[in-house]
C-alpha positions in Angstrom: 15.0 -21.8 12.9 12.7 -18.9 13.7 8.7 -19.9 14.4 6.1 -18.9 11.8 4.4 -15.5 12.8 1.2 -15.9 13.7 -0.8 -13.9 10.9 -3.4 -13.2 13.1 -1.7 -12.0 15.8 -2.5 -8.5 18.0 -0.5 -6.2 15.7 1.9 -2.8 16.9 1.2 -0.5 14.2 4.4 1.5 14.1 7.0 2.6 16.8 9.2 5.3 17.6 12.9 5.2 16.6 15.0 7.5 18.2 17.7 9.4 15.8 18.7 11.7 18.7 17.6 13.5 21.8 15.0 16.0 19.5 14.4 13.6 16.4 12.3 10.7 16.2 11.2 8.3 13.6 7.6 6.7 13.5 8.0 3.4 11.5 5.2 2.1 10.2 4.3 2.0 5.8 5.0 5.0 5.6 7.8 6.9 7.9 6.3 10.1 10.0 9.3 12.4 11.8 8.6 13.8 15.3 10.7 17.1 15.8 10.6 18.0 19.4 11.8 21.5 20.3 11.3 24.0 23.3 8.4 25.5 21.7 6.2 22.5 20.8 6.7 19.8 18.2 6.4 19.2 14.5 5.1 15.8 12.6 6.4 15.5 8.9 4.1 13.4 6.8 0.7 12.8 8.6 0.1 9.0 8.1 -1.9 6.8 5.7 -5.1 7.3 7.1 -7.0 8.7 10.3 -6.7 6.1 12.3 -3.2 5.7 12.1 -2.7 9.3 12.2 -4.9 9.4 16.0 -2.5 6.4 16.9 0.6 8.5 16.4 -0.7 11.5 17.6 -1.8 9.4 21.1 1.9 8.1 20.9 3.7 11.3 20.9 1.5 13.4 23.3 2.0 10.0 25.6 5.9 10.6 25.0 5.8 14.2 25.3 3.2 15.3 28.0 2.4 19.1 27.8 4.6 20.0 24.5 2.0 21.7 22.2 1.6 20.6 18.6 2.7 23.3 16.2 3.0 21.7 12.6 2.4 18.9 10.7 4.1 19.0 7.4 3.4 17.0 4.1 6.8 16.6 2.1 5.2 16.0 -1.0 0.9 15.0 -2.0 0.7 11.6 -2.2 -2.1 10.3 0.0 0.0 8.0 2.5 2.1 11.2 3.4 -1.3 13.5 3.8 -4.1 11.3 4.6 -3.6 11.9 8.6 -3.8 15.9 7.9 -7.1 16.5 9.1 -6.2 14.6 12.7 -3.2 16.4 13.5 -5.1 19.9 12.8 -7.7 19.2 15.1 -4.8 18.7 17.2 -3.9 22.1 17.2 -1.0 21.6 14.2 -0.9 24.5 11.3 -0.3 22.3 8.3 2.7 22.9 5.7 3.1 22.2 2.4 4.6 23.7 -0.7 2.4 25.2 -3.4 3.2 22.7 -5.7 1.9 19.9 -3.7 -1.6 22.0 -3.0 -1.7 22.0 -6.4 -0.8 18.1 -6.7 -3.5 17.5 -4.4 -6.1 18.8 -6.6 -5.3 18.2 -10.0 -3.6 14.7 -9.3 -6.2 13.3 -6.7 -8.7 11.6 -9.2 -6.5 9.2 -11.0 -4.2 8.6 -7.8 -7.7 7.9 -5.9 -9.0 5.6 -8.9 -5.5 3.8 -9.0 -5.5 2.9 -5.0 -9.2 2.6 -4.7 -9.1 -0.3 -7.4 -6.3 -1.9 -5.5 -8.4 -1.9 -2.3 -7.0 0.4 -0.2 -9.3 2.4 1.7 -8.7 6.4 1.5 -11.6 8.3 3.3 -12.2 12.0 2.3 -9.8 14.2 0.9 -6.6 15.2 2.9 -6.9 19.0 4.1 -4.8 21.5 2.3 -1.9 23.4 3.9 -2.7 26.6 5.8 0.6 27.9 5.2 2.9 27.6 2.3 6.7 26.4 2.4 7.5 28.5 -0.2 6.7 31.7 1.9 8.3 30.3 5.5 11.4 28.3 4.3 12.0 28.0 8.2 9.8 26.5 11.1 11.2 27.6 14.5 10.2 24.6 17.2 12.6 26.5 19.8 16.2 25.5 19.6 15.1 23.3 16.8 14.9 24.7 13.0 13.3 22.9 10.3 14.1 24.6 7.2 11.8 23.7 4.2 13.4 23.5 0.8 11.8 22.5 -2.4 13.5 19.7 -3.9 14.4 18.5 -7.8 11.5 15.9 -9.2 12.3 12.4 -8.0 9.3 10.2 -7.0 6.9 13.3 -7.6 7.3 16.8 -8.9 6.9 18.3 -5.9 9.2 17.2 -2.9 10.1 19.4 -0.3 13.4 18.7 2.0 13.1 19.1 5.6 16.6 19.9 6.9 17.5 19.8 10.5 20.9 21.5 11.1 21.2 21.4 14.9 21.1 17.2 14.6 22.3 17.2 10.9 19.3 15.0 9.7 17.1 14.9 6.4 14.0 14.2 6.2 13.6 13.2 2.4 10.3 11.7 2.0 9.8 9.5 -1.1 12.9 11.2 -2.6 14.9 8.5 -1.3 13.1 4.8 -0.2 14.8 1.7 1.6 14.1 -1.7 2.6 11.9 -2.8 -0.7 12.6 -2.0 -4.2 11.6 1.2 -4.7 7.9 2.5 -6.1 9.4 5.1 -9.3 6.4 7.0 -9.4 2.6 6.7 -9.2 1.5 4.2 -11.7 -1.7 6.4 -12.5 0.4 9.3 -13.2 3.5 11.0 -15.1 6.1 11.2 -12.5 9.2 9.7 -11.4 11.8 8.1 -13.1 11.5 9.7 -16.7 14.9 11.7 -16.7 17.7 12.3 -15.0 16.4 14.3 -12.7 16.5 11.6 -9.7 19.7 11.3 -9.7 20.6 15.5 -9.4 17.7 15.1 -6.6 20.3 11.9 -4.6 23.0 14.5 -5.4 20.8 17.2 -3.8 20.4 15.0 -0.6 24.1 14.2 -0.1 24.9 17.6 -0.5 23.3 18.4 2.7 26.2 16.1 4.3 23.5 14.3 7.1 24.2 12.1 9.6 20.5 10.4 9.1 18.5 10.6 6.1 14.6 9.6 7.0 12.8 8.0 3.9 9.6 8.4 2.7 9.1 4.1 3.7 12.0 1.9 5.1 14.5 2.1 7.5 16.9 5.3 8.2 19.3 6.1 5.1 22.9 6.5 4.9 25.4 6.6 2.1 25.0 2.9 1.1 21.1 3.4 0.6 21.6 6.4 -1.4 24.3 4.4 -3.4 22.3 1.7 -4.0 19.1 3.9 -5.0 21.1 5.6 -7.5 22.7 2.8 -8.8 19.1 1.3 -9.5 18.0 4.5 -11.0 21.0 4.8 -13.6 20.5 0.8 -14.6 17.3 1.0 -15.2 17.7 4.6 -17.0 20.7 3.4 -19.2 19.3 0.0 -20.2 15.7 0.8 -20.8 17.1 3.7 -23.1 19.2 1.0 -25.0 16.1 -1.4 -25.5 14.1 1.7 -27.1 16.7 3.3 -29.5 17.2 -0.3 -31.0 13.5 0.1 -31.9 12.3 -2.9 -29.6 8.5 -2.8 -28.3 7.6 -2.4 -24.7 6.7 -6.1 -24.4 10.2 -7.3 -25.5 12.0 -5.0 -23.5 10.2 -6.3 -20.5 10.9 -9.8 -21.6 14.4 -9.7 -22.1 15.1 -7.0 -19.2 13.2 -10.0 -16.7 15.3 -12.6 -18.0 19.1 -10.4 -17.7 18.2 -9.1 -14.7 20.9 -8.9 -12.4 21.3 -10.8 -9.2 22.4 -7.5 -7.1 18.7 -6.2 -8.4 16.4 -9.6 -7.9 18.4 -9.9 -4.2 16.2 -6.7 -3.5 12.8 -7.5 -1.6 9.5 -6.2 -3.6 7.5 -4.9 -0.7 6.2 -2.3 -3.2 7.7 -1.6 -6.3 9.0 -4.1 -8.9 11.6 -4.1 -11.5 9.1 -4.0 -13.9 7.5 -1.0 -12.6 11.0 0.5 -13.4 11.2 -0.7 -16.7 7.3 1.3 -17.3 8.4 4.1 -15.9 11.7 4.7 -17.9 10.1 3.6 -21.0 7.0 6.2 -20.1 9.5 8.8 -20.3 10.7 7.8 -23.8 7.2 6.9 -25.9 3.8 8.6 -26.1 1.3 6.3 -24.1 -1.6 7.6 -24.8 -2.5 9.1 -21.1 -0.8 9.6 -18.1 1.1 7.0 -16.3 1.8 3.4 -17.8 -1.0 1.5 -15.3 -3.0 0.9 -18.8 0.2 -0.7 -20.5 1.7 -2.9 -17.6 1.1 -6.5 -18.3 -1.6 -7.4 -15.9 0.1 -10.0 -12.8 -2.3 -12.1 -12.4 -1.4 -15.8 -12.9 -3.3 -17.7 -16.0 -2.8 -21.2 -17.3 -3.2 -22.5 -20.5 -6.5 -22.9 -22.4 -8.8 -25.9 -20.9 -9.0 -28.8 -22.9 -12.3 -30.6 -23.7 -13.9 -31.8 -22.6 -15.1 -29.1 -19.9 -18.0 -29.5 -16.7 -21.3 -29.2 -17.5 -22.8 -28.2 -14.4 -21.4 -25.4 -11.6 -20.4 -28.0 -9.0 -18.4 -29.8 -11.3 -16.6 -26.2 -12.3 -16.4 -25.5 -8.3 -14.7 -29.0 -7.9 -12.1 -28.2 -10.8 -11.6 -25.1 -9.5 -10.6 -26.1 -5.9 -8.6 -29.1 -7.1 -6.5 -26.8 -9.5 -5.6 -24.5 -6.6 -4.8 -27.2 -3.9 -2.9 -28.5 -6.3 -1.0 -25.5 -6.4 -1.1 -24.2 -9.9 -2.9 -20.9 -9.5 -3.2 -20.0 -13.1 -5.0 -22.9 -14.0 -7.4 -22.3 -11.0 -7.8 -18.6 -12.0 -8.1 -19.6 -15.4 -10.8 -22.4 -15.2 -12.7 -20.3 -12.5 -12.9 -17.7 -15.3 -14.2 -20.2 -17.7 -17.0 -21.6 -15.1 -18.3 -17.8 -15.1 -18.3 -17.8 -19.2 -20.3 -20.7 -18.5 -22.6 -19.9 -15.8 -22.6 -15.9 -16.2 -26.0 -15.5 -14.3 -24.4 -17.8 -11.7 -23.5 -15.3 -8.3 -21.5 -18.6 -6.8 -19.3 -18.9 -10.2 -18.5 -14.8 -9.8 -18.0 -15.5 -6.4 -15.8 -18.2 -6.5 -13.5 -16.3 -9.0 -13.1 -13.9 -6.4 -11.8 -16.1 -3.9 -9.4 -17.6 -6.1 -8.0 -14.5 -7.2 -7.8 -13.5 -3.5 -6.4 -16.7 -3.3 -3.7 -16.1 -6.2 -2.7 -12.9 -5.0 -0.6 -14.3 -2.4 1.7 -15.9 -3.9 2.5 -12.3 -5.6 5.5 -10.1 -3.6 4.5 -6.8 -4.4 1.6 -5.2 -2.4 0.6 -2.7 -5.8 1.4 -5.9 -7.9 -1.3 -7.8 -6.0 -3.9 -4.9 -6.6 -4.4 -6.7 -9.6 -5.8 -9.8 -8.4 -7.5 -7.2 -5.9 -9.5 -5.4 -8.8 -10.2 -7.9 -10.6 -12.2 -9.7 -7.5 -13.7 -6.7 -6.7 -15.2 -6.8 -9.9 -16.4 -10.0 -9.7 -18.0 -9.5 -6.7 -19.5 -6.3 -7.7 -20.8 -8.7 -10.4 -22.3 -11.4 -7.9 -24.1 -9.2 -6.1 -25.5 -7.3 -9.3 -27.2 -10.7 -9.8 -28.0 -11.4 -5.9 -27.8 -8.2 -3.6 -28.4 -10.6 -0.7 -25.7 -13.1 -1.6 -24.3 -14.2 1.5 -21.1 -15.9 0.0 -19.9 -12.8 -1.8 -21.0 -10.3 0.6 -18.5 -12.5 3.1 -15.9 -12.4 0.8 -16.0 -8.7 0.1 -16.0 -8.2 4.1 -13.1 -10.6 4.5 -11.3 -8.8 2.4 -11.7 -5.0 3.2 -11.3 -6.3 7.1 -8.2 -7.8 6.4 -6.8 -4.7 4.9 -8.2 -2.5 7.8 -6.1 -5.0 10.3 -2.7 -5.0 7.9 -3.2 -1.3 7.6 -4.1 -0.2 11.2 -7.5 1.7 9.7 -11.2 1.1 11.0 -12.6 -1.9 10.0 -16.1 -0.5 9.6 -16.9 -1.2 5.9 -15.4 -4.7 6.5 -17.7 -5.7 9.4 -21.1 -3.8 8.2 -20.7 -6.2 5.1 -19.9 -9.5 7.5 -23.3 -8.3 9.5 -25.0 -8.3 5.8 -24.0 -11.6 4.8 -25.0 -12.9 8.1 -28.4 -12.1 6.9 -28.5 -15.1 4.2 -29.9 -18.4 5.6 -28.3 -20.2 2.6 -24.8 -19.8 4.4 -23.3 -23.2 5.5 -21.6 -23.6 9.0 -17.9 -22.6 7.7 -19.1 -19.5 5.8 -20.7 -18.4 9.5 -17.7 -19.5 11.3 -15.9 -17.5 8.8 -18.3 -14.3 9.6 -17.1 -14.6 13.3 -13.7 -15.0 12.6 -13.3 -11.9 10.8 -15.7 -9.7 13.6 -13.0 -10.9 15.7 -10.0 -9.7 13.6 -11.7 -6.3 13.2 -12.1 -6.1 17.2 -8.1 -6.7 17.0 -7.8 -3.7 14.5 -9.3 -1.7 17.2 -7.4 -3.0 20.0 -10.1 -4.8 21.6 -9.0 -7.6 22.4 -11.8 -8.9 24.7 -14.4 -8.7 21.8 -11.5 -10.3 19.6 -11.2 -13.9 22.0 -15.0 -14.0 22.4 -15.4 -13.5 18.4 -12.8 -16.5 17.6 -14.2 -18.2 20.8 -17.5 -18.4 18.6 -15.7 -18.9 15.6 -14.8 -22.2 17.1 -18.0 -23.2 18.7 -19.7 -22.8 15.0 -17.0 -24.8 13.6 -14.6 -26.9 16.0 -12.3 -27.4 12.9 -11.7 -23.7 11.7 -8.0 -23.7 11.8 -7.5 -19.7 11.2 -9.6 -19.2 14.2 -7.5 -21.5 15.8 -4.0 -19.8 15.3 -5.6 -16.5 16.2 -6.6 -17.4 19.5 -3.1 -18.2 20.3 -1.8 -14.5 19.3 
């Protein structure tokens, strides 16, 4: 049996995977492809945030010293593929994308940003627009290595650009192809994705290049077995949702029946990002008018919920707190969430009740596989913390809860932990904090330092945490990293 991985250990945010002497894939949350010719380099898709873009830039500058950075290409408009544009432009790259991608970066940004920021993602400034349109140049010359740019069929979005490298027979497909997880079939906040048969045509188009390797937007490099699985998934959900819709079933009934009858070959696929429920909703949105773009507003919440509480109910807040803790420690997070919500109804002006609800929701999120489904808990927790701080702007426990969340998100995503650190500093000013809470502040400051790669500062903060509370296990574990 493999030992459990230290959840607080130093992280390596991406690594280069070689597909040939001139093609490398930077594997991370999103894949970036690095292409190296005699004249210089190009990067396809510029990472999730500025911090990761800078890590990638530094890595390729060390790996290929003296090679100028000529181009940075966006395969489509989604933030995780365009957020590093400014970093690469500052390094000398010409930004390249299609006209339809440039338009989508503006037209679809507000809904996309609203959805993602509600799920805890730090988006930063809007991605820079292209300097050069793929529609006009059609090919980029790196010196003995050609990047042919082709506007693809609608797939996850309506603006994919495929990048074909004929000398290496590598196709960079962006989010037209996803591997390693159940696919995300389009933004929940937009009308895009698996709405008709166009994604099947897009897969056939990818096959038509007869590539040796296909670089997906997310996940390991793809070949025919991965393309066949993606095609099978698309066909299954398009066909099955149509059957239920034509039979006059409601969306709620369709979700229930299809999830109860989901075949094993689908349930075995990891749910890191997308889920079968997302696929049902996406296909349904292509068949029915849901009143506004996307399907997020009709999605059943992923937040666990228990049965209504039975009388007698607690009177004072301390008793409510004890009840919520007991239910959570017993593993019934649905009941714990229900009790935490009831506590806020009973004590709507107590920031402690709202802070406890936020903490309970974050704990509940750990039992949800999909990152985007966890976002239901994150969004509700954010609203609960905002309510607590509206009542008491200096409420240290709520500031700590928010600072913890933003720091851990930055640590996991390779982002700048500055926002979390500001909240932790504000939390430390509250004299009402317990010894454990002060230990937690020091610990999360250590996590922020670790996210920046400053190990001496991280170890010092973990030591400070344990000096404050020697029984704090998270700091013990982090020191082992």
